[in-house]
C-alpha positions as a Markdown table, in Angstrom:
| # | Residue | x | y | z |
|---|---|---|---|---|
| 1 | Unk | 0.7 | -24.6 | 14.3 |
| 2 | Unk | 0.3 | -22.1 | 11.6 |
| 3 | Unk | -1.7 | -19.7 | 13.9 |
| 4 | Unk | 1.3 | -20.2 | 16.6 |
| 5 | Unk | 3.8 | -19.2 | 13.9 |
| 6 | Unk | 1.7 | -16.2 | 12.7 |
| 7 | Unk | 1.3 | -15.0 | 16.2 |
| 8 | Unk | 5.1 | -15.3 | 16.9 |
| 9 | Unk | 5.8 | -13.5 | 13.6 |
| 10 | Unk | 3.4 | -10.7 | 14.6 |
| 11 | Unk | 5.0 | -10.4 | 18.1 |
| 12 | Unk | 8.5 | -10.2 | 16.6 |
| 13 | Unk | 7.3 | -7.5 | 14.1 |
| 14 | Unk | 5.7 | -5.6 | 16.9 |
| 15 | Unk | 8.8 | -5.8 | 19.0 |
| 16 | Unk | 10.9 | -4.5 | 16.1 |
| 17 | Unk | 8.5 | -1.6 | 15.6 |
| 18 | Unk | 8.8 | -0.7 | 19.2 |
| 19 | Unk | 12.6 | -1.0 | 19.1 |
| 20 | Unk | 12.6 | 1.4 | 16.2 |
| 21 | Unk | 10.2 | 3.7 | 17.8 |
| 22 | Unk | 12.5 | 3.8 | 20.8 |
| 23 | Unk | 14.8 | 6.1 | 18.4 |
| 24 | Unk | 12.1 | 8.6 | 18.0 |
| 25 | Unk | 11.4 | 11.5 | 20.2 |
| 26 | Unk | 8.6 | 13.9 | 19.2 |
| 27 | Unk | 8.1 | 17.6 | 20.1 |
| 28 | Unk | 4.8 | 19.2 | 19.7 |
| 29 | Unk | 4.1 | 22.9 | 19.4 |
| 30 | Unk | 0.5 | 24.1 | 19.9 |
| 31 | Unk | -0.9 | 27.5 | 19.6 |
| 32 | Unk | -3.1 | 27.3 | 22.6 |
| 33 | Unk | -3.9 | 24.7 | 25.2 |
| 34 | Unk | -6.7 | 22.2 | 26.1 |
| 35 | Unk | -9.2 | 25.2 | 26.6 |
| 36 | Unk | -9.2 | 25.7 | 22.8 |
| 37 | Unk | -11.2 | 23.0 | 20.9 |
| 38 | Unk | -8.8 | 23.2 | 18.0 |
| 39 | Unk | -5.7 | 22.5 | 20.1 |
| 40 | Unk | -7.3 | 20.0 | 22.4 |
| 41 | Unk | -8.0 | 17.9 | 19.2 |
| 42 | Unk | -4.4 | 17.9 | 18.5 |
| 43 | Unk | -3.3 | 17.3 | 22.0 |
| 44 | Unk | -5.6 | 14.2 | 22.1 |
| 45 | Unk | -4.2 | 12.9 | 18.9 |
| 46 | Unk | -0.5 | 13.6 | 19.8 |
| 47 | Unk | -1.0 | 11.6 | 23.1 |
| 48 | Unk | -2.8 | 8.8 | 21.4 |
| 49 | Unk | -0.3 | 8.4 | 18.7 |
| 50 | Unk | 2.8 | 8.5 | 20.9 |
| 51 | Unk | 1.6 | 6.3 | 23.7 |
| 52 | Unk | 0.3 | 3.6 | 21.2 |
| 53 | Unk | 3.6 | 3.7 | 19.4 |
| 54 | Unk | 5.6 | 3.8 | 22.6 |
| 55 | Unk | 7.6 | 7.0 | 21.7 |
| 56 | Unk | 8.8 | 9.7 | 24.1 |
| 57 | Unk | 7.3 | 13.2 | 23.6 |
| 58 | Unk | 7.4 | 16.7 | 24.8 |
| 59 | Unk | 4.4 | 19.1 | 24.5 |
| 60 | Unk | 4.6 | 22.9 | 24.4 |
| 61 | Unk | 1.4 | 24.9 | 24.6 |
| 62 | Unk | 0.4 | 28.5 | 24.2 |
| 63 | Unk | 3.1 | 29.1 | 21.6 |
| 64 | Unk | 2.3 | 32.2 | 19.5 |
| 65 | Unk | 2.7 | 32.6 | 15.7 |
| 66 | Unk | 6.0 | 34.5 | 16.0 |
| 67 | Unk | 9.6 | 34.1 | 17.1 |
| 68 | Unk | 8.5 | 32.1 | 20.1 |
| 69 | Unk | 7.6 | 29.3 | 17.7 |
| 70 | Unk | 11.1 | 29.1 | 16.4 |
| 71 | Unk | 12.6 | 29.3 | 19.9 |
| 72 | Unk | 10.2 | 26.4 | 21.0 |
| 73 | Unk | 11.3 | 24.3 | 18.0 |
| 74 | Unk | 15.1 | 25.0 | 18.8 |
| 75 | Unk | 14.6 | 24.0 | 22.4 |
| 76 | Unk | 12.8 | 20.8 | 21.5 |
| 77 | Unk | 15.8 | 19.9 | 19.2 |
| 78 | Unk | 18.1 | 20.7 | 22.1 |
| 79 | Unk | 16.0 | 18.3 | 24.2 |
| 80 | Unk | 16.6 | 15.5 | 21.8 |
| 81 | Unk | 13.6 | 15.6 | 19.6 |
| 82 | Unk | 14.2 | 14.2 | 16.1 |
| 83 | Unk | 10.6 | 15.0 | 15.0 |
| 84 | Unk | 8.9 | 18.4 | 15.6 |
| 85 | Unk | 5.3 | 19.1 | 14.8 |
| 86 | Unk | 3.4 | 22.5 | 15.0 |
| 87 | Unk | -0.4 | 23.0 | 14.6 |
| 88 | Unk | -1.2 | 26.5 | 13.4 |
| 89 | Unk | -0.9 | 28.3 | 10.1 |
| 90 | Unk | 1.2 | 31.2 | 11.5 |
| 91 | Unk | 3.9 | 28.8 | 12.7 |
| 92 | Unk | 5.0 | 27.9 | 9.2 |
| 93 | Unk | 7.7 | 30.4 | 8.5 |
| 94 | Unk | 9.3 | 29.7 | 11.9 |
| 95 | Unk | 9.1 | 26.0 | 11.4 |
| 96 | Unk | 10.8 | 26.5 | 7.9 |
| 97 | Unk | 13.4 | 28.6 | 9.7 |
| 98 | Unk | 14.2 | 25.7 | 12.1 |
| 99 | Unk | 14.1 | 23.0 | 9.4 |
| 100 | Unk | 16.9 | 24.9 | 7.5 |
| 101 | Unk | 18.9 | 25.3 | 10.7 |
| 102 | Unk | 18.5 | 21.6 | 11.8 |
| 103 | Unk | 18.5 | 19.4 | 8.6 |
| 104 | Unk | 18.8 | 16.2 | 10.7 |
| 105 | Unk | 15.5 | 16.8 | 12.3 |
| 106 | Unk | 12.1 | 16.2 | 10.6 |
| 107 | Unk | 9.6 | 19.2 | 10.9 |
| 108 | Unk | 5.9 | 18.7 | 10.1 |
| 109 | Unk | 3.3 | 21.4 | 10.2 |
| 110 | Unk | -0.4 | 21.2 | 10.0 |
| 111 | Unk | -2.5 | 23.6 | 7.8 |
| 112 | Unk | 0.7 | 25.1 | 6.0 |
| 113 | Unk | 1.1 | 25.8 | 2.3 |
| 114 | Unk | 4.9 | 26.0 | 1.5 |
| 115 | Unk | 6.4 | 22.5 | 1.8 |
| 116 | Unk | 6.0 | 21.6 | -1.9 |
| 117 | Unk | 7.6 | 24.9 | -3.0 |
| 118 | Unk | 10.3 | 25.1 | -0.4 |
| 119 | Unk | 11.7 | 21.7 | -1.5 |
| 120 | Unk | 13.3 | 20.9 | 1.9 |
| 121 | Unk | 13.6 | 17.2 | 2.5 |
| 122 | Unk | 13.0 | 17.7 | 6.3 |
| 123 | Unk | 9.9 | 20.1 | 6.1 |
| 124 | Unk | 6.4 | 18.7 | 5.5 |
| 125 | Unk | 2.7 | 19.9 | 5.4 |
| 126 | Unk | -0.5 | 18.0 | 6.2 |
| 127 | Unk | -4.2 | 18.5 | 6.2 |
| 128 | Unk | -7.2 | 16.5 | 5.5 |
| 129 | Unk | -10.3 | 16.6 | 3.2 |
| 130 | Unk | -12.3 | 18.1 | 6.1 |
| 131 | Unk | -14.4 | 19.7 | 3.5 |
| 132 | Unk | -16.1 | 16.3 | 3.1 |
| 133 | Unk | -16.7 | 16.3 | 6.9 |
| 134 | Unk | -18.1 | 19.8 | 6.8 |
| 135 | Unk | -20.4 | 18.7 | 3.9 |
| 136 | Unk | -21.7 | 15.8 | 6.0 |
| 137 | Unk | -22.1 | 18.1 | 8.9 |
| 138 | Unk | -24.1 | 20.3 | 6.5 |
| 139 | Unk | -26.3 | 17.4 | 5.6 |
| 140 | Unk | -27.2 | 17.1 | 9.4 |
| 141 | Unk | -28.1 | 20.8 | 9.3 |
| 142 | Unk | -30.2 | 20.4 | 6.1 |
| 143 | Unk | -32.1 | 17.6 | 7.9 |
| 144 | Unk | -32.8 | 19.7 | 10.9 |
| 145 | Unk | -34.1 | 22.6 | 8.8 |
| 146 | Unk | -36.4 | 20.4 | 6.9 |
| 147 | Unk | -37.7 | 19.1 | 10.2 |
| 148 | Unk | -38.4 | 22.5 | 11.5 |
| 149 | Unk | -40.0 | 23.7 | 8.3 |
| 150 | Unk | -42.3 | 20.7 | 8.3 |
| 151 | Unk | -43.2 | 21.5 | 12.0 |
| 152 | Unk | -44.3 | 25.0 | 10.9 |
| 153 | Unk | -41.5 | 26.8 | 12.8 |
| 154 | Unk | -40.6 | 28.8 | 9.7 |
| 155 | Unk | -41.2 | 28.7 | 5.9 |
| 156 | Unk | -38.7 | 27.2 | 3.4 |
| 157 | Unk | -37.9 | 30.7 | 2.3 |
| 158 | Unk | -36.9 | 31.6 | 5.8 |
| 159 | Unk | -34.3 | 28.8 | 6.0 |
| 160 | Unk | -31.3 | 30.9 | 6.8 |
| 161 | Unk | -28.3 | 29.5 | 8.7 |
| 162 | Unk | -25.3 | 31.4 | 10.3 |
| 163 | Unk | -21.6 | 30.6 | 10.5 |
| 164 | Unk | -18.9 | 32.1 | 12.8 |
| 165 | Unk | -15.6 | 32.2 | 11.0 |
| 166 | Unk | -12.2 | 33.1 | 12.3 |
| 167 | Unk | -10.7 | 34.8 | 9.2 |
| 168 | Unk | -11.6 | 35.1 | 5.6 |
| 169 | Unk | -8.8 | 32.7 | 4.6 |
| 170 | Unk | -9.2 | 29.9 | 2.1 |
| 171 | Unk | -9.2 | 27.3 | 5.0 |
| 172 | Unk | -12.3 | 28.9 | 6.4 |
| 173 | Unk | -14.0 | 29.7 | 3.2 |
| 174 | Unk | -13.6 | 26.2 | 2.1 |
| 175 | Unk | -15.1 | 25.0 | 5.3 |
| 176 | Unk | -18.2 | 27.2 | 5.4 |
| 177 | Unk | -18.8 | 26.7 | 1.7 |
| 178 | Unk | -18.8 | 22.9 | 2.0 |
| 179 | Unk | -21.0 | 23.1 | 5.1 |
| 180 | Unk | -23.5 | 25.4 | 3.1 |
| 181 | Unk | -23.4 | 23.0 | 0.1 |
| 182 | Unk | -24.2 | 20.0 | 2.4 |
| 183 | Unk | -27.1 | 21.8 | 4.0 |
| 184 | Unk | -28.4 | 22.9 | 0.5 |
| 185 | Unk | -28.0 | 19.2 | -0.7 |
| 186 | Unk | -30.8 | 18.4 | 1.7 |
| 187 | Unk | -32.7 | 21.8 | 2.0 |
| 188 | Unk | -32.5 | 23.6 | -1.4 |
| 189 | Unk | -33.9 | 26.9 | -0.3 |
| 190 | Unk | -31.2 | 27.5 | 2.5 |
| 191 | Unk | -29.1 | 30.6 | 2.5 |
| 192 | Unk | -26.3 | 31.6 | 4.8 |
| 193 | Unk | -24.7 | 34.5 | 6.6 |
| 194 | Unk | -21.1 | 34.5 | 7.7 |
| 195 | Unk | -19.4 | 36.8 | 10.3 |
| 196 | Unk | -15.8 | 36.9 | 11.1 |
| 197 | Unk | -14.0 | 37.5 | 14.5 |
| 198 | Unk | -10.6 | 37.9 | 13.0 |
| 199 | Unk | -9.2 | 35.6 | 15.7 |
| 200 | Unk | -8.7 | 31.8 | 16.0 |
| 201 | Unk | -9.7 | 31.9 | 19.6 |
| 202 | Unk | -12.0 | 34.6 | 21.2 |
| 203 | Unk | -14.8 | 33.3 | 23.2 |
| 204 | Unk | -16.5 | 36.7 | 23.7 |
| 205 | Unk | -16.3 | 37.6 | 19.9 |
| 206 | Unk | -17.4 | 34.2 | 18.9 |
| 207 | Unk | -20.4 | 34.4 | 21.2 |
| 208 | Unk | -21.2 | 37.9 | 20.0 |
| 209 | Unk | -21.0 | 36.7 | 16.4 |
| 210 | Unk | -23.3 | 33.9 | 16.9 |
| 211 | Unk | -25.8 | 36.1 | 18.8 |
| 212 | Unk | -25.7 | 38.6 | 16.0 |
| 213 | Unk | -26.6 | 35.8 | 13.5 |
| 214 | Unk | -29.4 | 34.5 | 15.6 |
| 215 | Unk | -30.8 | 38.1 | 16.0 |
| 216 | Unk | -30.6 | 38.4 | 12.2 |
| 217 | Unk | -32.9 | 35.4 | 11.9 |
| 218 | Unk | -30.4 | 32.5 | 11.4 |
| 219 | Unk | -32.2 | 29.2 | 12.4 |
| 220 | Unk | -29.1 | 27.2 | 12.9 |
| 221 | Unk | -25.4 | 28.1 | 13.6 |
| 222 | Unk | -22.1 | 26.4 | 12.9 |
| 223 | Unk | -18.5 | 27.8 | 13.2 |
| 224 | Unk | -14.9 | 27.7 | 12.4 |
| 225 | Unk | -13.5 | 29.2 | 15.5 |
| 226 | Unk | -12.0 | 27.4 | 18.5 |
| 227 | Unk | -13.9 | 28.3 | 21.7 |
| 228 | Unk | -17.3 | 27.4 | 23.2 |
| 229 | Unk | -18.6 | 30.9 | 22.4 |
| 230 | Unk | -20.8 | 30.1 | 19.5 |
| 231 | Unk | -22.2 | 26.9 | 21.0 |
| 232 | Unk | -22.9 | 28.6 | 24.3 |
| 233 | Unk | -24.8 | 31.4 | 22.5 |
| 234 | Unk | -26.9 | 28.7 | 20.7 |
| 235 | Unk | -27.7 | 26.9 | 24.0 |
| 236 | Unk | -28.7 | 30.0 | 25.7 |
| 237 | Unk | -30.9 | 30.9 | 22.7 |
| 238 | Unk | -32.3 | 27.5 | 22.1 |
| 239 | Unk | -31.0 | 27.5 | 18.4 |
| 240 | Unk | -29.5 | 24.3 | 16.9 |
| 241 | Unk | -25.7 | 24.2 | 16.5 |
| 242 | Unk | -23.4 | 22.1 | 14.5 |
| 243 | Unk | -19.9 | 22.6 | 16.1 |
| 244 | Unk | -16.3 | 21.8 | 15.2 |
| 245 | Unk | -13.4 | 19.7 | 16.5 |
| 246 | Unk | -15.4 | 17.7 | 19.0 |
| 247 | Unk | -18.8 | 17.2 | 20.6 |
| 248 | Unk | -20.2 | 20.0 | 22.8 |
| 249 | Unk | -23.2 | 17.9 | 23.9 |
| 250 | Unk | -22.2 | 18.0 | 27.6 |
| 251 | Unk | -22.3 | 21.8 | 27.8 |
| 252 | Unk | -25.1 | 22.1 | 25.0 |
| 253 | Unk | -27.4 | 19.2 | 25.4 |
| 254 | Unk | -30.4 | 20.8 | 23.9 |
| 255 | Unk | -29.0 | 22.3 | 20.8 |
| 256 | Unk | -25.7 | 20.4 | 19.8 |
| 257 | Unk | -26.4 | 18.2 | 16.7 |
| 258 | Unk | -23.0 | 16.9 | 15.4 |
| 259 | Unk | -19.4 | 18.0 | 14.9 |
| 260 | Unk | -17.0 | 17.4 | 12.2 |
| 261 | Unk | -13.3 | 17.1 | 12.9 |
| 262 | Unk | -9.8 | 16.1 | 11.6 |
| 263 | Unk | -8.5 | 13.1 | 13.5 |
| 264 | Unk | -4.8 | 13.8 | 13.4 |
| 265 | Unk | -3.8 | 10.5 | 15.1 |
| 266 | Unk | -3.2 | 8.8 | 11.7 |
| 267 | Unk | -1.0 | 11.4 | 10.5 |
| 268 | Unk | 1.1 | 11.4 | 13.6 |
| 269 | Unk | 1.5 | 7.6 | 13.6 |
| 270 | Unk | 2.5 | 7.9 | 9.9 |
| 271 | Unk | 5.3 | 10.4 | 10.6 |
| 272 | Unk | 6.6 | 8.6 | 13.7 |
| 273 | Unk | 6.7 | 5.4 | 11.6 |
| 274 | Unk | 8.5 | 7.1 | 8.8 |
| 275 | Unk | 11.2 | 8.6 | 11.2 |
| 276 | Unk | 11.4 | 5.2 | 13.0 |
| 277 | Unk | 12.2 | 3.3 | 9.7 |
| 278 | Unk | 14.2 | 6.0 | 8.1 |
| 279 | Unk | 11.6 | 6.6 | 5.4 |
| 280 | Unk | 10.6 | 9.8 | 3.6 |
| 281 | Unk | 7.8 | 11.7 | 4.7 |
| 282 | Unk | 5.2 | 13.1 | 2.2 |
| 283 | Unk | 5.7 | 16.8 | 1.4 |
| 284 | Unk | 1.9 | 17.3 | 1.4 |
| 285 | Unk | -0.1 | 14.6 | 3.1 |
| 286 | Unk | -4.0 | 14.6 | 2.9 |
| 287 | Unk | -6.1 | 12.4 | 5.3 |
| 288 | Unk | -9.4 | 11.2 | 4.1 |
| 289 | Unk | -12.5 | 9.6 | 5.3 |
| 290 | Unk | -10.9 | 6.2 | 4.4 |
| 291 | Unk | -7.9 | 6.9 | 6.6 |
| 292 | Unk | -10.2 | 7.8 | 9.5 |
| 293 | Unk | -8.8 | 11.2 | 9.4 |
| 294 | Unk | -12.2 | 12.9 | 8.7 |
| 295 | Unk | -14.7 | 12.2 | 11.4 |
| 296 | Unk | -18.0 | 13.1 | 12.8 |
| 297 | Unk | -18.8 | 12.9 | 16.4 |
| 298 | Unk | -21.8 | 10.9 | 17.7 |
| 299 | Unk | -25.1 | 12.5 | 16.7 |
| 300 | Unk | -27.2 | 14.0 | 19.6 |
| 301 | Unk | -30.4 | 12.4 | 18.9 |
| 302 | Unk | -32.1 | 14.9 | 21.3 |
| 303 | Unk | -31.4 | 17.7 | 18.9 |
| 304 | Unk | -31.0 | 16.1 | 15.5 |
| 305 | Unk | -33.7 | 15.5 | 13.1 |
| 306 | Unk | -35.1 | 11.8 | 12.8 |
| 307 | Unk | -33.0 | 9.8 | 10.2 |
| 308 | Unk | -29.9 | 12.1 | 10.4 |
| 309 | Unk | -27.6 | 9.1 | 11.0 |
| 310 | Unk | -28.9 | 7.1 | 8.1 |
| 311 | Unk | -28.8 | 10.0 | 5.6 |
| 312 | Unk | -25.2 | 10.8 | 6.7 |
| 313 | Unk | -24.1 | 7.2 | 6.0 |
| 314 | Unk | -25.8 | 7.3 | 2.6 |
| 315 | Unk | -24.1 | 10.7 | 1.6 |
| 316 | Unk | -20.7 | 9.4 | 3.0 |
| 317 | Unk | -20.9 | 6.3 | 0.8 |
| 318 | Unk | -21.6 | 8.6 | -2.2 |
| 319 | Unk | -18.5 | 10.8 | -1.3 |
| 320 | Unk | -16.3 | 7.6 | -0.9 |
| 321 | Unk | -17.3 | 6.0 | -4.2 |
| 322 | Unk | -16.9 | 9.3 | -6.1 |
| 323 | Unk | -20.4 | 9.6 | -7.3 |
| 324 | Unk | -20.9 | 12.8 | -5.3 |
| 325 | Unk | -18.4 | 15.6 | -5.3 |
| 326 | Unk | -18.6 | 18.4 | -2.7 |
| 327 | Unk | -17.5 | 21.2 | -5.1 |
| 328 | Unk | -19.5 | 19.9 | -8.3 |
| 329 | Unk | -19.8 | 23.1 | -10.2 |
| 330 | Unk | -23.3 | 22.1 | -11.3 |
| 331 | Unk | -24.4 | 22.7 | -7.7 |
| 332 | Unk | -23.4 | 26.3 | -7.3 |
| 333 | Unk | -23.0 | 29.6 | -9.2 |
| 334 | Unk | -20.7 | 32.6 | -8.8 |
| 335 | Unk | -22.4 | 35.9 | -9.6 |
| 336 | Unk | -25.1 | 33.8 | -11.4 |
| 337 | Unk | -22.7 | 32.0 | -13.6 |
| 338 | Unk | -21.6 | 28.4 | -13.6 |
| 339 | Unk | -17.9 | 28.0 | -12.8 |
| 340 | Unk | -16.1 | 26.4 | -15.7 |
| 341 | Unk | -12.5 | 27.5 | -14.9 |
| 342 | Unk | -10.6 | 28.7 | -11.9 |
| 343 | Unk | -7.0 | 29.5 | -11.2 |
| 344 | Unk | -6.0 | 29.0 | -7.7 |
| 345 | Unk | -2.9 | 30.2 | -5.8 |
| 346 | Unk | -1.6 | 26.8 | -4.9 |
| 347 | Unk | 2.0 | 27.7 | -5.1 |
| 348 | Unk | 2.0 | 30.2 | -2.2 |
| 349 | Unk | 5.0 | 32.4 | -2.9 |
| 350 | Unk | 3.7 | 35.4 | -1.1 |
| 351 | Unk | 2.5 | 37.2 | -4.2 |
| 352 | Unk | -1.1 | 36.1 | -4.1 |
| 353 | Unk | -0.9 | 35.2 | -7.8 |
| 354 | Unk | -3.1 | 32.3 | -9.1 |
| 355 | Unk | -1.4 | 29.7 | -11.2 |
| 356 | Unk | -3.1 | 26.4 | -11.1 |
| 357 | Unk | -6.3 | 25.4 | -13.0 |
| 358 | Unk | -8.3 | 23.6 | -10.3 |
| 359 | Unk | -11.8 | 23.1 | -12.1 |
| 360 | Unk | -11.3 | 19.8 | -13.9 |
| 361 | Unk | -14.0 | 17.3 | -15.1 |
| 362 | Unk | -16.9 | 19.4 | -13.6 |
| 363 | Unk | -15.5 | 19.9 | -10.2 |
| 364 | Unk | -13.2 | 22.0 | -8.0 |
| 365 | Unk | -10.3 | 19.8 | -7.0 |
| 366 | Unk | -9.8 | 20.8 | -3.4 |
| 367 | Unk | -6.7 | 19.6 | -1.5 |
| 368 | Unk | -5.4 | 17.6 | -4.4 |
| 369 | Unk | -2.4 | 19.9 | -5.6 |
| 370 | Unk | -1.4 | 20.7 | -1.9 |
| 371 | Unk | -2.7 | 19.5 | 1.3 |
| 372 | Unk | -3.9 | 22.9 | 2.7 |
| 373 | Unk | -7.4 | 24.3 | 1.3 |
| 374 | Unk | -7.2 | 26.8 | -1.6 |
| 375 | Unk | -10.9 | 27.2 | -2.2 |
| 376 | Unk | -11.3 | 31.0 | -1.8 |
| 377 | Unk | -14.4 | 31.5 | -3.9 |
| 378 | Unk | -17.5 | 33.6 | -2.8 |
| 379 | Unk | -20.4 | 31.5 | -4.2 |
| 380 | Unk | -24.0 | 32.7 | -4.5 |
| 381 | Unk | -26.3 | 32.2 | -1.5 |
| 382 | Unk | -23.8 | 33.0 | 1.1 |
| 383 | Unk | -23.6 | 36.7 | 2.5 |
| 384 | Unk | -20.5 | 37.8 | 4.2 |
| 385 | Unk | -21.4 | 40.3 | 6.9 |
| 386 | Unk | -19.2 | 43.3 | 6.9 |
| 387 | Unk | -17.4 | 42.3 | 3.7 |
């Protein structure tokens, strides 16, 4: 009888949640479309969250980081959306403009920096501790380097990796630095070269950047850019690749090792639930490994080193229990010195003035004082090409 009562109670609660969700209509604004690995990751999460929670939604793709974003937001409000989400950093000022004009609508924005300083009750930022996912992906890279060194393909001193970055922003620097530290956690002799495309999505430039790094002697390539350019260059050259935002194994079966990504579905379910229940949304929300917001793809055993899955699980446990910190200041130097203090520009007021101490208890506290990354330090061992 107790089981029957519990089942009926669960059914009633679910029906209540669906009834509440029927009062939510979500509008999504995406910078590109499904051809971008970055936007595809958001598209999949949006559909998963809305369909699971039974809410109506509208998706607008290929919305640039300009007035078109505000126009899209206003159109979504006109179409009855009471929750609007945008996925690109450059959308932020236009989302804030819309939030001020439509105070009855909740506006949520990924990768932004201003929610905690704007003080608007209907404007919110979100990100995830993807630096931990990048670190784990770096562990997979380090395992591969060690395997190739042991096989005599190159010496430990020649263990150089490459990284194709979009822009020299904190988000990208945080990503490639955590990836590098993960690789060095396993392969202590590794160094890294980084090249920038100055575009979030440019397949030709990303392929050109990866090819340049390969020609410079990089033994493995990763990226923070949104096309298949870098993975394709790696597959063509037979160079191992760690991608981002989703597996590329179908197109790169011989070189793809693993991919890290932010799973945005938990956040989207969270904000839908908040709007449905009339609850406040966090100004800065940070997804974690525990919330299933930080994920790795399945490992491609054909390209990965033996024991990679087991090592990743071991390191993930250490990250979760706090015994390992990605930005432990004992593990890197800046101009030959250990970092003991650092002021970051957490309160993004447009003046680029750092104001927040972020090195505490021996590590850099990334994404704790706002959701978006603010690690913008150039550490030793990483060479920025053209910088």
